[in-house]
N, C-alpha and C positions, 0 to 999 in steps of 0.2 A: 809772283805768282805764293799766294792766299791758299794752303793746306792745314788739314784739322785731322789730328787719331784722334781713333778713337780706340780699345784691345776688347777682342772679342772677346771673351769672359768664358771661359774654358777651353780655350782652344793657340791665346796665347797672340795673336800675329796677329798683326797691329792695321788698321781696316783704315782707309789716307781717304782725308776730303778732294776734292780737290775742284778746279773751274775747265771742265769738258775744252776737250782735246778735238782734233778731228780725224782723227782715229775711234773715240767712240762709234762716231756716227753708224755700223754695221752692225755693235753692237747691240747698243742704246737700244735702235726701232729693236732685231731680237729678244732683246728679253722686254719691250715693252706691248710686243704681241706676245707673245709667249703668256706673259700678265690677261690679258686680255680674251684670251681663247680658255689658259684657265678659265676665268670667273665666268665665257659666257655670254661678255657680253661685245662680241666679235662680232657688233658689224655696222653700219653705213652710221653717217652725223660723229665721230666718234675718231679716237686717237687715233683705234686706229687702219685708218684707211686717207687716215690730214697726209698726203706730200711732204711736209714739213718733214715728218718722225722723219721719214730718211736722212735730212741737212741740220740736226737740229745744232749741231756747232755751227751751222753756218744764222740757220738761225739767233742763234741765241751772241752773235753780235751785231742788232740792234744794243741801237744803246739805246741804256735805262732798263737795259735784263742782265737776268743775269743761270746760270745754269751748272747745279753741283753732278762729282760726280759720286755715289763714294767709290772701291774698288783694294781688293785684297788678295797681297800674290798676282800684282798684278792680275784678275779678274775679276771682271765691272759688278756688278755687286747691284746695285742703281741706278738710279740717280732723281735729282725734284729742282724744278726752276721756278720765276716768277717774270713776266712778259707785261708788259705790258698792251695788254692785246685791247686793240679796236675800240670806239661806244663805253669805257667802263669810265666811269665820271675824272673829275680832277685828281690828279694822285692817290689814287687808285690802280692796283696794278695784279698780275692773275698769277697766281700760285698753277702753275704747272706739268703736265707730263711726271708726273710722283712716285717714283715707282720700283719698287724691291725685288729682286729673285727672291721665289722663298722658296730655299732655304737660309732666309737673308735675313728673312721675319720675325717676329720676337725676341729681337738680341740691342735693338736700342737704335740702328743704323737708320732709318724713319725715321725718329725722331730728335736724332741729333740734325740727320741729312734738310731735317721739315724749319724746324731750327734756328737751323746755319739760312739758311735763302729766305724767314719773315727779317732776320739780321740783316742778312748783304737788302732787301728790300726798303731797314730803316738807312743804312744805309744813302740809301740812292735818294733819300727823298719820300715816299711813298711814305704819302698814313692809314694805310687802306689793303690789308691784301684778300682778295676776293678770289671764292673757289667752284668748277663745277665734277660730281662722280657721279656716283650709284651709288642701291642698295645695297647692291651684291658685295660691294666693297664694304661689308660694315664694321673690321678693324678702323678699317683708315678714316673714314666717320667718325668714332670717338672718339678718335685720336686728332680734329681734328678738334674737335667738342672741345678739350680736355685740355686744350692751347686755347682757348680762346677764340672760334669760328663759326660763327649763329649760322641760324640757317635764315635760308630768303624761300620767301612765295612764286618770284620770279629769276630770272638768268639776268645777271650783267654784261651789257657790251655783247657782239658779236665774234666769240670763239669759233663758230660756224659749227659749236656738237648740240645742234642738237638734239642726239641722245640723252646728254644729260637728264635726268629728274630730279635732284637734290642741288644745292646754292649754298656757296655758302662764304661769308664776312666778316674776318678782323681788321680792327681797329692796331693799324696800329702807335 
């Protein structure tokens, strides 16, 4: 199992990035839904009511998919994955279920999770990475832009998340 370490500034506690495990299902689902409530985007047509949110370990057993979690001292801080969403162009994966706990934001953990996911997509021979988001998640959207994601006029593929209003694509 591959792991990456990042040491949090000021706290000197190791943050470990690792592949998702079955034990992560409930805490990840809780964290994701908490983020959606925090930003008032907990509505139908989002990850909030997507049944796969409660079974991410099982979902990411799909071929050419991967999900990374960040943890510190056994506490789950967030996660980020890539998935071969139906209907995407050949060679394109979707960046999915990328969320961080509020007290973990702004410390570089999200950027590290995103970079590991981008590198994983490349290692799985993807040539593009697509994502869907919301204006309410402006800090995340800014980070995506800074890492080479470009805005699209309309969605790609069939994620089932029709409530999203921001669509972005990155050439790998």
